[in-house]
Phi, psi and omega in degrees: 000140175242134182252132180236125189241131178239105181249104175276174180284342176250317188219156181237145177221137189235130175228142176256134178223146182257340184239002183066024184237315183216175188252140169281313184215147177228139175228144180230144169205167180287130176295138178256135185286345175281125184287330179290326178284317175297321176297312181304311177297326179286322174298321174295312175300328179291317178304323187287312190277349183274351171057037171075014185258162180289136173271124187270330180190153183225137182233131176230135178263126179250151176275054174174208189253152186207166179239101179297337184291320191257357182049057179227155175269126185258312179213109185235081189302329183268002172215063194297339182292349181270341173320128174079347184286149169281152184306318185301341171290339173259331190235354186075185180276150178192123182294324180255054170257131181232126186247126185219160181290141186297326175305314177302322182284321176303309180301322178297316178304306182297324178304311189272326193239347191232225193289346180271001180300335177268011188235141176260352176206127180206159173257137173261122184238120176251126179250088184239218179303311174244202177236122176233184184176162177199164177253127184248134176229130180245125182228117174067030179085352183256135183261118174263169181209153165232124183291138177233162169218066186299321180307329183250329183282328183265117175259124183268170193296336176286003179090355181256149180295158173309322176301306184290348167280316197234357176285143184300331179297331180255358187305303183296327176296324179277330192233354173085010186204143176293151181297325182290335180261349191288122172238008185269119182304327179293324178288328179282336170302311184287323175301315182298314185299316179295314185299318180297322179291326176285325177296317178303315177303309183301312180307311177301309185286331185255354183052060184216128180247000173249131178232139171252124193259120184239189180081171192297332181283345177300336178301335183258021181317314187286354176269344179230339187288311184307325181294327178293313182293332180280335184272358182210165175241020180243308177282134181245133179248132174229137175285139183300144185265332181276347179058235180293349185258007180306313178298316181288331168296321169300327176300319183293317177305314182302306181294325170308334186261005178269132185303128178103346183244358188296321190285343181297312180282000000 
């Protein structure tokens, strides 16, 4: 059995697969900022989805930076109690344990199963608790990726980062209402203007014009995307198709690219 985990700043999703193509079971729960509690919830959920079968490999997407050489989480802004901790403190010991950025896994999921299937090169932007992203390039059916940190690297004209302008964690602070509850067209126009400014910067830096938009705020895609498409004739935006499951599907794609697991699928 193969386990794919997408651990976001707000929610965690876990899926189990026998063939690295589809899922046998999926479980979701709210991410806990306390590492001990989060680990207990992970252990319980993994036990639930593995169906008493031996785990051959586990991949987890995390919302931030990590060091595979030292097996440590280095900068996880929205789960900051993980910073400097060893992978084993969250996941236990495991020979076939793989850690990757959550936006990378979501981008791979969309490239293989979702909105990115028709594109050989696109930027994946996640508008979730924070803002993440990656560049996906497909050659001969194989999906390659480049890790990016647009949420922190891109500073908009108002002096705030891409993430502090557009991340769900800051939406209520910026606009006085959560993104989920917002129906004010003027608010979404302002949000769209800031997103457009950020995407133009990302487009130039990454040399890409097509973007797939994921994360929880992508559920409001029709509230902000048409304004951007009407304001320019170069950038193309598509909503992710896998919604909350982009990351766990991307975990399957990731493991299919690991030496030794290619033949499983």
